[in-house]
Every structure is written in structure tokens, then in C-alpha cells.
C-alpha positions in Angstrom: 124.4 83.0 45.0 127.0 85.5 46.5 125.9 89.0 46.4 129.5 90.3 47.4 132.9 89.0 46.9 133.7 86.7 49.7 136.6 86.8 52.1 138.7 83.9 53.4 136.5 82.8 56.4 137.7 83.0 59.9 136.5 79.7 61.7 137.4 77.7 64.6 140.1 75.0 64.3 137.6 72.0 65.1 135.9 72.6 61.6 139.1 71.4 59.9 138.5 70.7 56.2 135.0 69.7 56.1 133.7 71.4 53.0 130.1 71.6 54.1 130.9 73.2 57.4 133.4 75.6 55.8 130.6 76.7 53.4 128.2 77.0 56.2 130.8 79.2 58.2 131.3 81.3 55.2 127.7 81.9 54.8 127.3 82.8 58.4 130.1 85.3 58.1 128.7 86.7 55.0 125.3 87.3 56.7 127.0 88.8 59.9 128.7 91.1 57.6 125.5 92.0 55.9 123.7 92.5 59.1 126.3 94.8 60.5 126.2 96.8 57.2 122.4 97.0 57.5 122.5 98.3 61.0 125.1 100.7 60.0 122.8 102.0 57.3 119.8 102.2 59.6 119.0 105.2 61.8 120.5 104.7 65.3 117.3 104.3 67.1 116.0 101.6 64.5 119.2 99.5 64.5 118.4 97.3 67.5 115.0 96.3 65.9 116.9 94.7 62.9 117.5 91.1 64.2 118.1 89.0 61.0 118.9 89.4 57.4 118.5 87.0 54.4 118.4 87.0 50.6 115.5 86.3 48.2 117.6 86.4 45.1 119.0 90.1 44.9 116.2 91.4 47.4 117.4 91.9 50.9 114.9 90.6 53.7 115.3 92.3 57.0 113.7 90.5 60.1 112.5 93.0 62.4 110.7 92.9 66.0 107.6 95.1 65.1 105.4 96.4 62.5 106.4 99.9 63.6 110.1 99.1 62.8 109.1 97.5 59.4 107.1 100.7 58.4 110.2 102.9 59.4 112.4 100.6 57.5 110.2 100.9 54.4 110.5 104.6 54.6 114.2 104.5 55.0 114.7 101.7 52.3 115.9 104.2 49.2 118.7 105.6 51.7 119.5 102.2 53.0 119.7 100.8 49.6 122.0 103.6 48.5 124.3 103.2 51.4 124.5 99.4 50.9 125.2 99.6 47.1 127.9 102.0 47.8 129.4 99.6 50.3 129.5 97.0 47.4 126.5 94.8 48.3 124.5 93.8 45.1 120.8 94.7 46.3 117.9 95.5 44.2 115.4 96.0 46.9 114.7 96.0 50.7 111.8 94.2 52.3 111.3 94.2 56.2 109.6 91.3 57.6 108.0 91.3 61.1 109.2 88.1 62.8 106.8 87.1 65.6 109.4 84.9 67.3 111.7 88.0 67.7 109.3 90.1 69.3 110.0 90.9 72.9 107.3 90.1 75.4 106.8 92.5 78.1 106.9 90.9 81.4 104.0 91.4 83.6 104.4 92.2 87.3 102.6 90.0 89.6 100.7 91.7 92.3 101.3 90.2 95.9 98.9 91.3 98.4 100.5 91.8 101.9 97.9 92.3 104.6 98.9 93.2 108.2 97.3 91.0 111.0 94.9 93.9 111.7 93.7 94.2 108.1 93.3 90.3 108.0 91.2 90.2 111.1 89.2 93.3 109.9 88.4 91.6 106.6 87.4 88.6 108.5 84.9 90.4 110.6 83.6 92.2 107.4 83.1 88.8 105.8 80.9 87.9 108.6 78.7 90.9 108.8 78.2 91.7 105.2 74.6 91.0 103.8 75.6 90.1 100.1 76.5 86.5 99.8 78.7 87.1 96.7 80.8 89.6 98.4 81.1 87.5 101.6 82.4 84.4 99.4 84.9 86.8 97.6 86.3 88.1 101.0 86.5 84.5 102.4 88.4 83.4 99.1 90.7 86.4 99.6 91.5 85.5 103.3 92.0 81.9 102.3 94.5 82.6 99.5 96.3 85.0 101.7 96.5 82.6 104.7 97.6 79.9 102.2 100.5 82.1 100.9 101.6 82.9 104.4 101.6 79.2 105.4 103.9 78.6 102.2 106.4 81.2 103.2 106.8 79.8 106.6 
């Protein structure tokens, strides 16, 4: 079911006259135009959160990266619906869906411990003089892992 009059598709020459591929290219082009229209109707700061669009009948489903973006789209839905209908899209409602696979995972910085030779020997001496066995073992583990990392670098 098409919700907007289709245009002649622009497609690569290798597709040729394969009807199934031509229909697929036309569908992808339609969804790309719809996504561009949706992003244009969204507030500027919210547009990057819109990662995908799809249809459920005449209901527009918008895949977003976070629940905060979904909440903002729900609030903006009446204005967006009006803009999209004015642009010629046949839409009766807008439903944002948080797509877990689209969420950007924040990278964690690893902490590298760089000990000078003086600090390394001072921690070694501390490990020998400390009375707490747990602390002594923790210091020895720290020194061993540091020495191992140094050997790997060399």
C-alpha cells in the first residue's frame, strides 16, 4: 500500500528489469523520501535521533535512539502530522519506537597506570612492610600486572 504517489525510481543499471528488485528499490526510495520529510518536520536538535521510518497501515512508525527522543516526538506529533499531511503524505498517526539496536553505546575509556621506576620500587617496599595481608596481596598484584604490561610493550 502506497501512502503517496510514487515517482519513477532512480536505480542502478545492474538491477535491469527484475520486477522484484525494481519494487524493492521503489520501496527503499519511498522510505528514504519519507524519512527526509520526517526529519524536516522534526525540531532540528531531534532530527538525528530519527533513525528509521516504517508504516503500520496509515500509522507512521519512527525508530528513534532513545526514550527521551520518543517522548519529544510524541509531544511534537500533532505539528509533525500537520506538516507531513501538507507535504502530501497520507498519515493518520505517528508512533515513535525506541530501537535498542540503534542506541549509541558510549565508549569507556580504559585507564592505563603508568608508574615511574621510583614509584614502582616504592610500592614494592611498601608491600614488604605492610601488616595487612590483603593490602600486601593487592600491591603485589598491582606490581605484577604493571610489570607484565611493561614486558609486553618491549
